[in-house]
C-alpha positions in Angstrom: -0.2 0.2 0.0 1.4 3.2 -1.1 0.3 6.6 0.4 1.1 10.1 -0.1 0.4 13.3 2.1 -1.0 16.5 0.6 1.1 19.5 1.5 -0.9 21.9 3.0 -0.1 24.9 5.4 -0.5 24.2 9.0 -3.8 24.3 10.9 -2.1 26.1 13.7 1.7 27.2 14.0 3.8 29.6 11.9 5.3 28.0 9.4 7.2 31.1 7.9 9.3 31.6 11.3 9.8 28.5 13.5 11.1 29.4 16.7 12.3 26.9 19.1 9.5 25.7 21.2 7.0 26.4 18.7 4.5 23.8 17.8 2.6 23.7 14.5 0.1 21.6 13.6 -1.2 19.8 10.3 -4.2 18.2 8.7 -3.4 16.8 5.3 -5.5 14.2 3.2 -3.8 11.3 2.3 -4.1 10.1 -1.2 -3.3 7.2 -3.5 -0.6 8.4 -5.7 -1.1 6.2 -8.6 -4.7 7.0 -8.8 -4.6 10.6 -6.9 -7.8 9.0 -4.8 -8.5 10.2 -1.5 -7.9 7.0 0.5 -7.7 8.9 4.3 -6.0 11.5 6.3 -3.2 12.4 8.8 -2.5 14.3 12.0 0.9 15.7 12.6 2.5 17.5 15.1 5.6 19.3 15.0 7.5 20.5 17.7 10.8 22.9 16.5 14.0 22.5 18.4 17.0 24.9 18.2 19.6 24.6 15.3 17.0 23.9 12.8 15.6 20.4 13.9 12.3 19.4 14.9 10.6 16.3 16.4 7.3 15.1 14.7 4.9 12.3 15.3 2.0 11.6 13.3 -1.0 9.5 12.7 -2.4 8.5 9.0 -6.0 7.3 8.9 -6.7 5.2 6.2 -10.1 4.7 5.5 -11.0 0.8 6.1 -7.4 0.1 6.2 -6.2 1.4 10.2 -3.9 3.9 11.2 -0.5 3.9 10.7 1.6 5.6 13.3 4.9 7.1 12.4 7.8 9.1 14.8 11.5 10.8 14.7 13.7 13.8 14.6 15.0 15.6 11.8 16.5 18.8 10.5 14.5 21.2 8.0 17.1 21.2 5.8 16.7 17.7 4.9 12.7 17.6 4.5 13.0 18.8 1.0 15.7 16.1 0.2 14.8 12.9 1.9 13.3 12.5 5.7 12.7 8.9 7.2 10.9 8.6 10.2 10.7 5.3 12.4 7.2 3.7 12.0 5.9 2.7 16.0 2.6 1.4 15.3 0.2 -0.4 13.0 -3.7 -0.6 13.5 -5.1 -3.0 11.4 -3.1 -2.9 8.8 -1.8 -6.3 7.5 2.0 -6.5 7.2 
């Protein structure tokens, strides 16, 4: 199964100038990258740290499939290249 989260502005927080201690909250649609069809949504929290780093936790809620939960730390400068986060929980999704 593949899912892509559509990039939307945060529903809470300032992406223009995030400062250490800031929290950004996102609600984004999850789509099938092959068909473009909506297959769920995601809830993401980003906690901004110092020196361009952040902690992230996200739940992707896949309609009729279950939830995929991932978390980790990264640097903002790596997000445009590639960021990898650890899946910490899978509910209802066959592996």
